[in-house]
KOLVO-97385 format. One record per residue (C-alpha): residue number from 1; residue in three letters; y, x, z. Coordinates in steps of 0.5 Angstrom, whole numbers, padded with zeros to 4 digits. Each point is the difference from the previous one (the first is absolute). Example, Ala and Ser with C-alpha at 12.3 -4.5 7.8 and 13.67 -1.06 7.14 Angstrom:
// residues 2
PT num residuo    py    px    pz
PT   1     ALA -0009  0025  0016
PT   2     SER  0007  0002 -0002
This chain:
// residues 343
PT num residuo    py    px    pz
PT   1     MET  0297  0258  0292
PT   2     TYR -0006  0001 -0004
PT   3     ALA -0001 -0008  0000
PT   4     LEU  0007  0000 -0004
PT   5     ALA -0002  0006 -0004
PT   6     ARG -0007 -0003 -0002
PT   7     SER  0003 -0007 -0002
PT   8     LEU  0004  0004 -0005
PT   9     PHE -0005  0004 -0003
PT  10     PHE -0005 -0006  0000
PT  11     ARG  0005 -0003 -0005
PT  12     ILE -0001  0006 -0005
PT  13     ASP -0006  0002 -0004
PT  14     PRO -0005  0003  0004
PT  15     GLU -0001  0007 -0003
PT  16     THR  0008  0000 -0001
PT  17     SER  0001 -0001  0007
PT  18     HIS -0005  0005  0002
PT  19     GLY  0003  0005 -0003
PT  20     MET  0007 -0002  0003
PT  21     ALA -0003  0000  0007
PT  22     LEU -0002  0007 -0001
PT  23     SER  0006  0002 -0002
PT  24     ALA  0004 -0003  0005
PT  25     LEU -0005  0003  0005
PT  26     GLU  0002  0007 -0003
PT  27     SER  0007 -0001  0001
PT  28     LEU -0001 -0002  0007
PT  29     HIS -0004  0006  0001
PT  30     ARG  0005  0004 -0003
PT  31     ILE  0005 -0002  0005
PT  32     GLY -0005  0000  0006
PT  33     GLY  0001 -0007  0001
PT  34     VAL -0008 -0002  0000
PT  35     ALA -0001  0002  0008
PT  36     ARG  0006 -0003  0002
PT  37     LEU -0002 -0007 -0003
PT  38     PHE -0007  0000  0001
PT  39     GLY -0002  0004  0006
PT  40     GLN -0002  0007  0001
PT  41     PRO -0008  0002 -0002
PT  42     VAL -0005 -0001  0005
PT  43     ASN -0003  0006  0003
PT  44     ASP -0008 -0001  0001
PT  45     PRO -0003  0006 -0003
PT  46     ILE -0008 -0001 -0002
PT  47     GLU -0004  0006 -0003
PT  48     LEU -0005 -0003 -0005
PT  49     MET -0003  0004 -0006
PT  50     GLY  0003  0006  0003
PT  51     LEU  0007 -0003 -0001
PT  52     ARG  0005 -0001  0005
PT  53     PHE  0003 -0007 -0001
PT  54     ALA  0007 -0002  0003
PT  55     ASN -0002 -0007  0001
PT  56     ARG -0006 -0005 -0003
PT  57     VAL  0004 -0003 -0005
PT  58     GLY  0001  0002 -0007
PT  59     LEU  0002 -0003 -0007
PT  60     ALA -0005 -0002 -0005
PT  61     ALA  0000  0003 -0007
PT  62     GLY  0003 -0004 -0005
PT  63     LEU  0007 -0001  0003
PT  64     ASP  0002  0008 -0002
PT  65     LYS -0004  0001 -0006
PT  66     ASN  0004  0007 -0002
PT  67     ALA  0002  0002  0007
PT  68     ASP  0007 -0001 -0002
PT  69     HIS  0002 -0003  0006
PT  70     LEU -0004  0004  0005
PT  71     ASP  0005  0002  0005
PT  72     ALA  0003 -0007  0000
PT  73     LEU -0006 -0003  0001
PT  74     GLY -0002  0005  0005
PT  75     SER  0006 -0001  0004
PT  76     LEU -0002 -0008  0002
PT  77     GLY -0005  0003  0005
PT  78     PHE -0006  0001 -0003
PT  79     GLY -0005  0005  0003
PT  80     PHE -0003  0001 -0007
PT  81     VAL  0002 -0002 -0007
PT  82     GLU -0005 -0001 -0006
PT  83     VAL  0003  0001 -0007
PT  84     GLY -0003 -0002 -0007
PT  85     THR -0004 -0002 -0003
PT  86     VAL  0001  0006 -0005
PT  87     THR -0004  0001 -0006
PT  88     PRO  0000  0007 -0004
PT  89     GLN  0005 -0002 -0006
PT  90     PRO  0006 -0005  0001
PT  91     GLN -0002 -0007 -0002
PT  92     PRO  0005 -0006  0000
PT  93     GLY -0005 -0005  0003
PT  94     ASN -0001 -0007 -0002
PT  95     PRO  0005 -0005 -0004
PT  96     LYS  0005 -0003  0004
PT  97     PRO  0000 -0005  0004
PT  98     ARG -0005  0003  0004
PT  99     LEU  0002 -0001  0008
PT 100     PHE  0000 -0007  0003
PT 101     ARG  0002 -0003  0007
PT 102     LEU -0004 -0005  0003
PT 103     ALA  0005 -0001  0005
PT 104     GLN -0003 -0006  0004
PT 105     HIS -0006  0004  0001
PT 106     ASP  0004  0007  0002
PT 107     ALA -0004  0003 -0006
PT 108     ILE  0001  0004 -0007
PT 109     ILE -0004  0000 -0006
PT 110     ASN  0001  0006 -0004
PT 111     ARG -0003  0003 -0007
PT 112     PHE  0004  0006  0000
PT 113     GLY -0006  0004 -0003
PT 114     PHE  0002  0007  0003
PT 115     ASN  0007  0001 -0003
PT 116     ASN  0002  0007  0002
PT 117     LYS  0004  0006 -0003
PT 118     GLY -0007  0004  0001
PT 119     VAL -0002  0005  0004
PT 120     GLU  0004  0006 -0001
PT 121     HIS  0006 -0004  0002
PT 122     LEU -0003 -0003  0006
PT 123     ILE -0001  0008  0002
PT 124     GLN  0007  0002 -0001
PT 125     GLN  0002 -0006  0004
PT 126     VAL -0005  0001  0006
PT 127     LYS  0002  0008  0000
PT 128     LYS  0007 -0002  0001
PT 129     ARG -0001 -0005  0006
PT 130     ARG  0004  0001  0007
PT 131     TYR -0005 -0006  0003
PT 132     GLY -0004  0004  0005
PT 133     GLY -0005 -0005  0001
PT 134     ILE -0007  0000 -0003
PT 135     VAL  0000 -0001 -0008
PT 136     GLY -0006 -0003 -0003
PT 137     ILE -0001  0000 -0008
PT 138     ASN -0004 -0006 -0003
PT 139     ILE -0003  0002 -0007
PT 140     GLY -0003 -0004 -0006
PT 141     LYS -0001  0000 -0007
PT 142     ASN  0004 -0001 -0006
PT 143     LEU -0001 -0007 -0004
PT 144     THR -0002  0004 -0006
PT 145     THR -0005  0004  0003
PT 146     ALA -0007 -0003 -0001
PT 147     VAL -0004 -0002  0006
PT 148     GLU -0005  0005 -0001
PT 149     HIS  0005  0005  0000
PT 150     ALA  0004 -0002  0006
PT 151     LEU -0003  0006  0004
PT 152     ASP  0004  0005 -0005
PT 153     ASP  0007 -0004  0002
PT 154     TYR -0002  0000  0008
PT 155     LEU -0002  0008  0000
PT 156     LEU  0007  0001 -0004
PT 157     CYS  0004 -0004  0005
PT 158     LEU -0004  0003  0006
PT 159     ASP  0001  0007 -0003
PT 160     ALA  0008 -0001 -0001
PT 161     VAL  0001 -0003  0007
PT 162     HIS -0004  0004  0005
PT 163     SER  0005  0005  0002
PT 164     CYS  0005 -0005  0002
PT 165     ALA -0004 -0006  0003
PT 166     ASP -0002 -0001  0007
PT 167     TYR -0005 -0005 -0002
PT 168     ILE -0003 -0002 -0007
PT 169     ALA -0002 -0007 -0001
PT 170     VAL -0005 -0002 -0006
PT 171     ASN  0002 -0007 -0003
PT 172     VAL -0006 -0003 -0003
PT 173     SER  0002 -0007  0002
PT 174     SER  0007 -0003 -0004
PT 175     PRO -0002 -0006 -0004
PT 176     ASN  0006  0002 -0005
PT 177     THR -0004  0006 -0004
PT 178     PRO -0006 -0003 -0004
PT 179     GLY -0007  0002  0002
PT 180     LEU  0003  0004  0006
PT 181     ARG -0003 -0004  0006
PT 182     SER -0007  0001 -0004
PT 183     LEU  0000  0007  0003
PT 184     GLN  0000 -0003  0007
PT 185     PHE -0008 -0001  0001
PT 186     GLY -0007  0004 -0001
PT 187     GLU -0001  0006 -0004
PT 188     GLN  0007 -0001 -0004
PT 189     LEU  0003  0001  0007
PT 190     ASP -0004  0006  0002
PT 191     ALA  0001  0003 -0007
PT 192     LEU  0007  0000  0001
PT 193     LEU  0001  0002  0007
PT 194     GLY -0005  0005  0000
PT 195     PRO  0004  0005 -0005
PT 196     ILE  0006 -0002  0004
PT 197     ARG -0002  0002  0007
PT 198     ALA -0003  0006 -0003
PT 199     ARG  0007  0002 -0004
PT 200     ALA  0004 -0002  0007
PT 201     THR -0005  0005  0004
PT 202     ALA  0001  0005 -0005
PT 203     LEU  0008 -0001  0000
PT 204     ASN  0000  0000  0008
PT 205     THR -0004  0007  0000
PT 206     GLN  0005  0003 -0005
PT 207     ALA  0006 -0003  0004
PT 208     GLY -0003  0002  0007
PT 209     ARG  0002 -0007  0002
PT 210     HIS -0004 -0007  0000
PT 211     VAL  0003 -0006 -0003
PT 212     PRO -0003 -0006  0002
PT 213     LEU -0003 -0004 -0006
PT 214     LEU  0000 -0008  0001
PT 215     ILE -0002 -0005 -0005
PT 216     LYS  0004 -0007 -0001
PT 217     ILE -0005 -0006  0000
PT 218     ALA  0001 -0007 -0002
PT 219     PRO -0001 -0006  0005
PT 220     ASP -0004 -0004 -0006
PT 221     MET -0007  0002  0003
PT 222     SER -0006 -0003  0003
PT 223     GLU -0003  0003  0006
PT 224     GLU -0005  0003 -0004
PT 225     GLU  0005  0003 -0005
PT 226     VAL  0004  0003  0006
PT 227     ALA -0007  0003  0003
PT 228     LEU -0001  0003 -0007
PT 229     MET  0007  0003  0000
PT 230     ALA -0001  0003  0007
PT 231     GLY -0006  0003 -0002
PT 232     SER  0004  0004 -0006
PT 233     ILE  0006  0002  0005
PT 234     GLU -0005  0003  0005
PT 235     ARG -0004  0003 -0006
PT 236     ASN  0006  0003 -0003
PT 237     ALA  0003  0002  0007
PT 238     LEU  0006 -0003 -0001
PT 239     ASP  0005  0001  0006
PT 240     GLY  0003 -0007  0000
PT 241     VAL  0001 -0007 -0003
PT 242     ILE  0005 -0004 -0002
PT 243     ALA -0001 -0008  0001
PT 244     THR  0002 -0003 -0004
PT 245     ASN  0003 -0001 -0007
PT 246     THR  0003 -0007 -0003
PT 247     THR -0005 -0006 -0001
PT 248     VAL -0001 -0003 -0006
PT 249     SER -0002 -0006  0004
PT 250     ARG  0005 -0006  0000
PT 251     GLU -0004 -0005  0005
PT 252     VAL  0005  0001  0005
PT 253     VAL  0006 -0002 -0005
PT 254     GLN -0003 -0005 -0004
PT 255     GLY  0006 -0005 -0002
PT 256     ASP  0005  0005  0000
PT 257     PRO  0004  0000 -0007
PT 258     GLN -0001  0008  0000
PT 259     ALA -0007  0000  0002
PT 260     GLU -0003  0000 -0007
PT 261     GLU  0004  0006 -0002
PT 262     ALA -0005  0006 -0002
PT 263     GLY  0000  0006  0005
PT 264     GLY -0001  0002  0007
PT 265     LEU  0002 -0004  0006
PT 266     SER  0003  0003  0006
PT 267     GLY  0003 -0002  0007
PT 268     ARG -0002 -0005  0005
PT 269     PRO -0006 -0004 -0005
PT 270     VAL -0004  0007  0000
PT 271     PHE  0001  0001  0008
PT 272     GLU -0007 -0003  0002
PT 273     ALA -0004  0003 -0006
PT 274     SER  0003  0007  0001
PT 275     ASN -0002 -0001  0008
PT 276     ARG -0007 -0002 -0002
PT 277     VAL -0001  0006 -0004
PT 278     ILE  0002  0004  0005
PT 279     ARG -0004 -0003  0005
PT 280     GLN -0006  0001 -0004
PT 281     LEU  0002  0007 -0002
PT 282     ARG  0000  0002  0007
PT 283     GLU -0007 -0002  0001
PT 284     HIS -0003  0004 -0005
PT 285     LEU  0005  0006  0001
PT 286     PRO  0002  0000  0008
PT 287     THR  0004  0006  0000
PT 288     LEU  0003  0001 -0007
PT 289     PRO  0008 -0001  0000
PT 290     ILE  0002 -0006 -0003
PT 291     ILE  0007 -0002 -0002
PT 292     GLY  0001 -0008  0000
PT 293     VAL  0004 -0003 -0005
PT 294     GLY  0001 -0007 -0002
PT 295     GLY  0004 -0006  0003
PT 296     ILE  0004  0004  0006
PT 297     ASP  0006 -0004  0001
PT 298     SER  0001  0000  0007
PT 299     ALA -0002  0005  0006
PT 300     ALA -0005 -0005  0002
PT 301     ALA -0003  0001 -0007
PT 302     ALA  0000  0007  0001
PT 303     GLU -0004  0000  0006
PT 304     ALA -0005 -0005 -0003
PT 305     LYS -0001  0005 -0005
PT 306     MET -0001  0005  0005
PT 307     ALA -0005 -0004  0004
PT 308     ALA -0004 -0001 -0007
PT 309     GLY -0001  0007  0000
PT 310     ALA  0006  0004 -0003
PT 311     ASP  0002  0006  0003
PT 312     LEU  0007  0000 -0004
PT 313     VAL  0003 -0006 -0004
PT 314     GLN  0005  0000 -0006
PT 315     LEU  0005 -0005 -0002
PT 316     TYR  0003 -0003 -0007
PT 317     SER  0001 -0007 -0001
PT 318     GLY  0001 -0001  0007
PT 319     LEU  0006  0005  0000
PT 320     ILE  0003 -0004 -0006
PT 321     TYR -0001 -0007  0003
PT 322     GLN  0002  0002  0008
PT 323     GLY  0005  0006 -0001
PT 324     PRO  0000  0007  0002
PT 325     ARG  0000 -0001  0007
PT 326     LEU -0008 -0002 -0001
PT 327     VAL -0001  0007  0000
PT 328     GLY  0002  0002  0007
PT 329     GLU -0002 -0007  0003
PT 330     CYS -0007  0002 -0002
PT 331     ALA  0000  0007  0002
PT 332     LYS  0002 -0002  0007
PT 333     ALA -0005 -0005  0001
PT 334     LEU -0006  0005 -0002
PT 335     LYS  0003  0005  0005
PT 336     THR  0000 -0005  0005
PT 337     SER -0006 -0004 -0002
PT 338     GLY -0007  0001  0003
PT 339     THR -0003  0001 -0007
PT 340     LYS  0001  0007  0000
PT 341     LYS -0005  0005 -0002
PT 342     ALA -0001  0007 -0003
PT 343     HIS -0006  0003 -0004
């Protein structure tokens, strides 16, 4: 059935079909048809970062930037859903077109540029949720905020979402906000993470609960850069890392008609780069929780991500190409595989 739906959606402009697909899922969710079509959620609980995940498969940030479809997406059987990236103020993002399919590679290029309705809207949506799984909130900076003032935006978002987030992810790795990736390294990263960690700790004390703080990183790092990143993560006592975001490399998709479009490439072509970063991170941070994301389009790919060193996995592009049954397939495989581990 999904193959038919996909063939119809893929005849339409990608961003338009994205909205239509979410609307269709909402309608199906309202009549209770999601589980009947795609199966019951897999129960495979795991304790990580002080949180109890119903299973190891989550939805990556970016698909539901505003938490407008949180319940419907959660009903697909995800153990956790990450919403955002959200910024302090609403912003339209980059001009359209800004989403491109590379179908022969099961890949997507996007240059959305953190288009979202702002943090206040997202908070109201998260507070209304009925989805009982873990909800992470991914935070970023507004386009109009200079990189040297990025910390102000992250702190504003942190303050706003802390009370309703199960975990918070700091996004410094999107290639679609100019200058953002420069915050990933050395003194700039420590100057960002230090105050964010301090504020998060103060908020935890005030609220009487610990909200894990994670960072989402790029796949386009050398081994030396991964080591530097790991050092900063350790110094600033982060609770986990999400590896990885989209790539700016086009090496794997050379010759594709869409390959030269600007933006971040996701899907199957980022699979190996993501796994490499995860393996290298695991060497430096042997006990730190890692959420592996990038190119998971099958149960075997999810198992490979775990074998590389991830504790949990997230889907995005694979969900679009393979359909909602991918969630259960991956969750079942990870439940029965020998790669299970807990920190």
